[in-house]
C-alpha positions as CSV (number, residue, x, y, z in Angstrom):
1,M,54.4,-29.2,32.9
2,I,52.3,-29.7,36.4
3,W,48.9,-31.7,36.2
4,P,46.2,-30.7,38.6
5,A,45.4,-33.5,40.7
6,E,42.0,-34.4,39.2
7,A,43.8,-35.1,35.9
8,R,46.5,-37.2,37.4
9,V,43.7,-39.9,39.0
10,H,42.1,-42.1,36.8
11,P,38.6,-41.8,37.1
12,L,37.8,-45.3,37.7
13,M,40.5,-45.4,40.6
14,S,39.2,-45.8,44.1
15,P,41.2,-45.8,47.4
16,Y,39.8,-49.1,48.4
17,R,38.4,-52.2,46.3
18,W,36.5,-55.5,47.7
19,H,37.6,-58.8,46.9
20,G,34.5,-61.0,47.9
21,T,34.9,-60.3,51.9
22,T,38.4,-59.3,51.9
23,L,39.0,-55.1,51.6
24,E,42.0,-53.8,49.7
25,L,43.1,-50.3,50.8
26,R,45.8,-47.9,49.0
27,L,47.2,-46.0,51.8
28,R,49.5,-42.9,52.1
29,V,51.1,-43.1,55.4
30,V,52.4,-40.0,57.4
31,P,54.7,-41.6,60.0
32,R,56.0,-39.4,63.3
33,S,52.5,-37.5,63.5
34,A,51.0,-36.4,67.0
35,K,48.2,-38.9,66.6
36,T,47.3,-42.2,64.9
37,E,44.4,-41.6,62.8
38,F,42.6,-41.5,59.4
39,A,43.2,-38.4,57.8
40,G,41.2,-37.8,54.8
41,T,41.8,-38.9,51.4
42,L,44.7,-38.0,48.9
43,E,44.3,-38.5,45.2
44,D,43.8,-42.1,44.9
45,C,44.0,-43.4,48.4
46,Y,43.4,-42.7,52.1
47,R,45.8,-40.5,54.1
48,V,46.9,-42.3,57.8
49,R,48.6,-40.1,60.2
50,L,50.7,-42.8,62.6
51,V,52.7,-41.8,65.7
52,A,55.5,-44.4,65.1
53,P,58.8,-43.1,63.4
54,P,59.7,-45.2,59.8
55,V,62.4,-46.9,61.9
56,E,63.1,-51.1,62.0
57,G,59.4,-51.8,60.6
58,R,57.6,-49.8,63.7
59,A,55.5,-47.5,61.3
60,N,53.9,-50.7,59.8
61,A,53.4,-52.4,63.1
62,C,51.6,-49.5,64.3
63,L,49.8,-49.4,60.8
64,A,48.9,-52.9,61.0
65,E,47.6,-52.9,64.6
66,F,45.5,-49.4,63.9
67,L,43.7,-51.1,60.9
68,A,43.1,-54.2,62.8
69,K,41.5,-52.2,65.8
70,A,39.6,-49.6,63.4
71,F,38.0,-52.7,61.3
72,G,37.5,-55.1,64.2
73,V,39.7,-57.8,63.2
74,P,42.8,-59.5,64.8
75,R,46.2,-58.6,63.6
76,S,46.6,-61.7,61.5
77,A,44.0,-60.3,59.3
78,V,45.8,-57.3,58.0
79,E,48.4,-58.1,55.3
80,I,50.7,-55.2,53.7
81,L,50.7,-56.4,50.1
82,A,53.1,-53.6,48.4
83,G,55.0,-50.6,49.8
84,E,56.7,-52.0,53.1
85,H,59.3,-49.5,52.7
86,S,57.5,-46.7,51.1
87,R,54.8,-44.4,52.4
88,T,52.4,-45.7,49.7
89,K,50.9,-49.0,50.6
90,R,48.3,-51.4,49.4
91,V,47.0,-53.4,52.6
92,L,44.3,-56.3,52.8
93,I,42.0,-56.5,55.5
94,R,40.2,-60.3,55.8
95,K,36.4,-60.1,56.8
96,P,36.5,-56.7,58.2
97,S,33.5,-56.6,61.2
98,R,32.9,-52.7,60.9
99,A,34.1,-49.9,58.3
100,P,35.6,-46.9,60.0
101,L,35.2,-44.6,56.7
102,P,32.0,-43.9,55.8
103,E,32.3,-44.5,52.0
104,L,33.1,-47.9,52.8
105,G,29.6,-48.5,53.9
106,S,28.3,-50.0,57.3
107,T,29.0,-53.2,56.7
108,P,30.9,-55.3,54.3
109,P,29.1,-56.8,51.3
110,V,27.7,-60.2,51.3
111,P,29.1,-62.7,48.8
112,T,26.4,-63.8,46.4
113,G,26.8,-67.5,44.9
114,P,27.8,-70.7,45.8
115,L,31.7,-70.8,46.9
116,R,33.6,-73.1,45.4
117,A,36.7,-74.9,47.3
118,R,40.0,-74.8,45.5
119,T,41.8,-77.8,44.4
120,A,45.3,-78.3,44.3
121,I,46.7,-79.5,41.1
122,G,49.6,-81.6,41.3
């Protein structure tokens, strides 16, 4: 039996999640496209088209550079959490300075409450 797309997506699933000032994105990557760009949403993730082929990490490098430029962060602030060898990926973007997708809002949320320093347990 084939379920419609609406039934397969959990109602609370979202293609993005904020962890303080860090943004986590769920992406579906389409390599070897004519243009590198955001291409809407697909179920519970954003679709991203990439010009790079999925060979020797070129698509991942292209994705990281594209996201860094789109969100106004250095390349080192973009990290692929899961899906390095898959088209479906989870990506972290630390302290984005702009939000190129309308659903994310115009600016990242401001953290509330005191920040606590982590202590090493040794």
